N, C-alpha and C positions, 0 to 999 in steps of 0.2 A: 932854104930860108931864117933868119933870126933874129929879133928884135920889136920895138915896139908895132912893128908894121907887118910884119907875122903874123899873129893875134887878131890881126882883121879876116882873113884869111881860114886857119890853121881849123876851126872846129868845119864850115862849110868844104872847107879838103880832105877834113877825116870822113865825112859823113862820107862825100863823090867816092873814098879810096873803099869805103863796105862796103859797098851798094854794085859798088862794077867785079868783089871778089863774087859776088854771086854770079859772075858770067865763068856758064865752062870753061875750063880752060887763064884766071885768071887770078894769083893765089893771092893766098890773104896775108896785107898788110902785117906788118910785125910789129905788137902791141907794145906801145909808149912800156908796160908796166916792167918783161922781161930784163933783169938785173936791178929795176928800182926796191926801195925800199916804201912801205906803205903802212904804216898805223891804223887802223880800223880799232874804232871805241865800240863800243858794246858789243862783239867781237866770240862772244860764249854761247849767244843764240838768236833766233828770228835772222834780219839782215843783214847784221852784225859779220853771222857763223855763215850767212851765204857767202856775203863777199868776200871773209876770206878767204873760201876753198874757191869761188870762180880767182878772182887776184892770182892762190899760185899757183890755179893750171895757166895764168898766163905765163908767166917768170915771173913772179914779187916777188921780195924774201916778203911775209905782209909778217908783223908785229899786234902784234894780239891784244887788243886789253879788253877788261874790262874790272867786276870786283872780285867773280867769284873762280877763286882758284885754278881747284877743279875743273871744270864746267872750259875755262882757257886750255889746258892741258890735254885735256880730249880732243879739244879742235886742231889744237896742237899739234898732237902725235899723228892725228887721221891724216892729216896733209903731207908730214912726213912719211908715212904707208906709201903715199899715192905721188912722190919724187919729187913734194916742196920743200919749200923752208919757209921753216917759219919760229918766230919766238913771239915766249910768252911773258905777262908783267901785269897783276892784279896792281888793282887800282881804282879806292874809292877817286872820279873825278866831281867830287864833293868837298873834299879835303883840299885844300891849300897845296898844302906844306908833301901832301899825298902828288898828286904834281906839278911840280919843283923835282920831285922825285923820277919821275914817269922823262923827264925831260931828260934830267940826268943822264937813268940808262940809256938813251935812245941814241943823244947826242955821243956819250961818253965808251957807250960796249957799238952803235953802230953807223957812228958816223953821221947822226941824223934824221929827217927822215923826204923821202923826196915829193911824195903821197902823204896827203892827211883823209884820210874821214872818218867827218865824227858823226858816227849814227850813236852813240848812245844817248835816251833821253825815257822821260817818262808823263806817261801822256791821265788827263783826267780831265775827266766827262760827268761835269756836275750843275747845276745853276744856279743862279745866284741868291735863287730865294732858299737854297739848301747849301750855301755858304756862307752865311755876314759873319761869323765869328770862326770862317777859315781862313784869314790870310796866309796862313803856312801853306795852303795849295800854292797859292801865287810862287812865297819865297822858295816853297823846295821847287815848285818846276820848273820857277828862273834859274835856280841858280847850279839844276844840270844840264838844263837846253839853249840854257844861254849862255850863264856865266864860268862854268866847266870848258863847257869848247876855247872859248873866245880867251878865255886862258891859256887853257895846251897848245890853240893857236899863235900866241903871244909867244910862248915858249921856242918851239919848234920858227916861226918864220926866219927869227937872225942866219939861219943859217943857207937857206932857203934865199932869198936876197942875196946872201956870199955868191950863190953858187948861182945866180941867175935862174932859178929856172926853181919852182914847187908846184903842186895843184894839190886846190882843199879843194872836199866836194862837203858838201853838211845836207841833211839826210835829212827834208822836211815833209811840210805838209800839204798838199792844194787845199786845206782852210786859210794858208793864207792868203788865196784870194776869193773861199768862199765864206768867207766867218760865217763857220757855221755855232747857231749859241751853242749853251750848255761845255761851250769849249772854250770859255775865254782867257782861263789862265792857261794852256796850253798852245793855245792858239798865237798867245803873244809872244810867250817866250816862241816861239817856232818863230815867229814876225822878227823878234828882236834883231834873230841870228841873223836870216835875209837880210836885213837893211846893213847892219855892219858886214856881212862880210861883204856886201855891190859896193860900197864906201871901200871896203879893207883894197877890193880890185881894181878903184878905180887909184888909190897912189901908190896903189904894186905895183900899176901895167907896169911902167914903162924896169921893173925890174924881174918883169918872167915870171911873174908870182899870181895861177891865178885861182877863181873861185866860180867855182858852179853851186848850184841852191838847187838840190836835185827835191823836187815838189811832186811829194807820192802820192797816191789814193792808201785808199784800207787794203792793209796789209797783211794774210792772217798770219802773225803773233802772238805770243803769247799774251804784251802788253793789251791785245783790246778784250782778252777773256773775262773778263769784270761789267763789259759793256751789253747786255744782252741783245741789245738791239741788231748785237753786226754778228751777230750767232751763227743766220741764215743771210747776211747778206753780199754782196761779189766783192771778192777779195781777193787781189793780185797773192803769188806765193814768195815765199823769201829768196826763193832762188830766181823766180822771171824781177825782181828790186834789183837785185844782187847785180842780176845783168842792166838793168839799168843805170847802176852806181860807180862799174864798170864803166861800163862804156864814156862815161862823162870822164873820169881820172884820162879816158884815151882822146878825145876830144876836145874836151875844155871848155863847155854854155856855157855859155851865164844861168840858164835858167833852165830846166825842164821840169814842161808844166802837162796838164791834163786838159783837155779838151775842155770836159766841162767845169776847168777850173780861170779856166779863160774865158769862156763866155760867165760867170758868175762876177769875172773879177768884171767885163766892161760891164753887165749887169748892175754892178753896187757903184761903178762909177760913171751913168745915162741915166740911171733911177734907181735914184740910193735910197727915197720910200715903200713901192714900189718890192722892193732890194728887198728888205725890213718886214716889207706885209711876210711877205711869202717863206720867210726864218722862222719868223715866227707863229704862222698857223701850221708847217712845219713841226717845230722843235714838239709843239702842245700836241702831237699827233704821237710822239713817242717819248714819255717819262722819265725820268733819272731814274735809274737801275735802285734793285731794293738797297746792291753795294753802298751805291752813293749817298742816298738818305737814313742811311744805318743809324749814323751820328741821330739823328734824327729823332730816334722810336724813347721812351720813358727806361731810365733805366732798372734793368730787372726781366725785358720786355724777351719775348723769345722773336729768329726769327723764322716763318713760319716758311719758305721758301730759300734755299740754300742760292749762292751767288757768290761766282770763280771769284779766286783771290786775285790781286797786282802780283806782279816779281816784286 
């Protein structure tokens, strides 16, 4: 079954088949990724690296994208050793010319991409009182978390529309529902991509191109290193997060949420002021990390307690 009506039942049918495969004697369904070309950004570490391995194991040709060429080659070589297929392309996604070159490489060398995982991102945890003179935090975060994936997606969409099928998965955060204090720049940029993709999915519904927004909880990656409060907090492994992302490629859900995210979203709508009070009180218990306020120290001051560095 194909066409617009098929999308109404694709996700529940795919989930039912996956559940049925748990029964004795029922074979696992063949993954949609088998034989497909899937581009993964931020593939040199963390969620992106784990997603690349998982997609390759399910039969995809993985197009690896990140800034660090040497790390990309390491990931590519591991996939090849395990019998998979992968190619790498180093790219600064905040450079428009570099993204245009990436699109030309994907289309010219590989005939386009069937699936796209927009995973590369930048996280900043810093309170507003420590951000009065740091509007560049917002600019940099929007550049990588919103403008870059939109530019790349727009470059690959014509081929998807022409072929009548394409799957875009955005790795987001449950913060778009929780709206946690001290993450204003980060959550705003991820929310922008969430909303843009939701509207894009409506416009391209009849063209067979879908967008899935994966709103993950905390994941143990290098990106959370500078945030002291997260070092002891419960977190998903990159491998578990990758399973969720790859499943979204296969099953095409509109969103993948967490239970706490859903509860927070309901409370934000039903009891907005009470939610604000709870968020404010909670944020006071977890102040800015030393790394987040280092720029406020008098010039020449020394840091008594070292903190992690972002990538």
